[in-house]
N, C-alpha and C positions, 0 to 999 in steps of 0.2 A: 652606362649600361643599366637597363631596367631588370631587376631580379623578379622572376615570376613568383606570384604568391602561391603557397600550397593550397590544395583544395580545402574548402571549408568542411568542417566535420560537425555533425549534429550529435548531441548526446541524447540517447533514448534510454529510459528506465525499462527494464524487462523483468517481469516477475517470475521467479522460479521456486517460490515457497509454497506452503500449504494452501490449497484452493479455498479453504473456508475463510482465510484472511481477506478474500475478495468479496465475501457476502456482506450485505448491509446489516447493521445492528438489528436484532430482533428482540423486542421487549419480552415476548413470551405470553403465556395464557393466564397466569395467576394474578393476584392483586397486591403482592408485596412491592415495595419500592427499594430495591437494593442497588447501590451505585456500583457499576461494573465498567469495564473498559472494552472497547472494540477497535479494530484496526480499520481506519478510513483510507481506502486505497487511492482516493483522489488527492488528499492532503499528505498522504504517507505518514500519518501520525496516529497514535493511540488516543482516542477520545473517550469521554465518559458518556454513559447512557444509563437510564433507569431500567433495571431488570426486574421482572415480576416475580421471579423465584422458581418458575418452572417453564418448560418448553424452550423456545428460542432456537438458536443454532450454535455452532462451535466457535463463532467469532465473539467470544464472551470470556473475559479474563477477570480474575479477582484483583489484579494489580496492573499498573501501567508497565512495570518492568517485565512481567510475564508476557504481556501483549507484545512488547517490543522484541523480546527474545524470540517469540514464535513467528512474528510476521515481518518486522522491518528488515531483518537480515535477508529476507527473500527477494529483495530488489537488488538487481545488479545494473550497473550502468554500462551501456554498450555504445561504442562510437559508430556512427553510421556515416560513411562517406557520401558527400553530396556531389554528384557529377554535374559538371557544367557542360552543356551541349555547345559545340562549336558550330557557327553558322557559315 
């Protein structure tokens, strides 16, 4: 007897955290070069960027840890059933 295979499930990441974590890094308007961290929603990692010292947006953290605390926990994994059409 052949045992039918269960339907394949696809895992999709859904973001439910603060919206500013989805904005790109923004250097700002001044001339300083301060190392800061921003959340990159494509790689789902906190990466460094050079902050000018003023302006910019809220996706700007003084440490990798504070970036992770604020943004990484916002992603949840959701299983999506993939239906196979019968012919």
